C-alpha positions in Angstrom: -20.6 1.2 -0.8 -22.9 4.0 0.3 -22.8 5.6 3.8 -25.6 7.9 4.8 -25.4 10.7 7.4 -28.0 10.1 10.1 -31.1 12.3 9.5 -30.9 13.6 13.1 -27.8 15.6 12.0 -29.5 17.3 9.1 -30.3 20.5 11.0 -26.5 20.9 11.7 -25.4 20.2 8.1 -26.1 23.5 6.4 -24.7 25.9 9.0 -21.7 23.7 9.7 -21.3 21.9 6.4 -17.5 22.2 6.0 -16.8 20.7 9.5 -19.4 18.0 9.2 -18.6 17.0 5.6 -14.9 16.7 6.6 -15.7 14.6 9.6 -18.1 12.5 7.4 -15.3 11.8 4.9 -12.8 11.0 7.6 -15.2 8.6 9.4 -16.1 6.8 6.2 -12.5 6.5 5.2 -11.4 5.1 8.6 -14.3 2.7 8.7 -13.6 1.3 5.3 -9.8 1.0 6.0 -10.5 -0.7 9.3 -12.9 -3.1 7.8 -10.4 -4.1 5.0 -7.5 -4.5 7.4 -9.6 -6.5 9.9 -11.3 -8.9 7.5 -9.3 -12.1 7.7 -9.6 -13.1 4.0 -8.6 -9.6 2.8 -6.2 -7.9 5.2 -5.4 -5.1 2.8 -5.1 -1.4 2.5 -7.5 0.1 0.0 -7.4 2.8 -2.5 -10.9 4.3 -3.2 -12.7 7.4 -4.4 -15.5 9.0 -2.4 -18.2 11.2 -3.8 -20.5 13.3 -1.7 -24.2 13.4 -2.6 -26.1 16.0 -0.7 -29.6 15.9 -2.0 -32.1 13.1 -2.9 -34.2 13.0 -6.0 -36.9 15.2 -4.4 -34.2 17.8 -3.6 -34.4 17.1 0.1 -31.2 17.2 2.2 -29.9 13.7 2.3 -26.0 13.6 2.7 -24.3 10.4 1.7 -20.9 9.2 0.6 -20.6 6.9 -2.4 -17.3 5.0 -2.0 -15.8 3.1 -4.9 -12.9 0.7 -4.2 -10.2 0.8 -6.8 -9.0 -2.7 -7.4 -5.6 -1.5 -8.8 -5.0 0.2 -5.5 -5.6 -2.8 -3.3 -2.4 -3.7 -1.4 -2.3 -6.9 0.7 -0.6 -6.6 4.1 1.7 -9.6 4.8 1.5 -11.3 8.2 4.7 -11.4 10.2 
């Protein structure tokens, strides 16, 4: 799964990269966990790795998170 930061935020990325990248990772993580827990056929907690890519192939600023779900870290949540 790839999540791209909106281009409108690019002017803020370089001067505030630590804050924005931390928020970006947190938002991506929370969105993926919420999706996995709320999807009726899955209802699981996920383990995943996230890789930040900051530049495109033309060396233009293009922040995106590459998220890889680790199947061995998938844990089903039992319904009460």
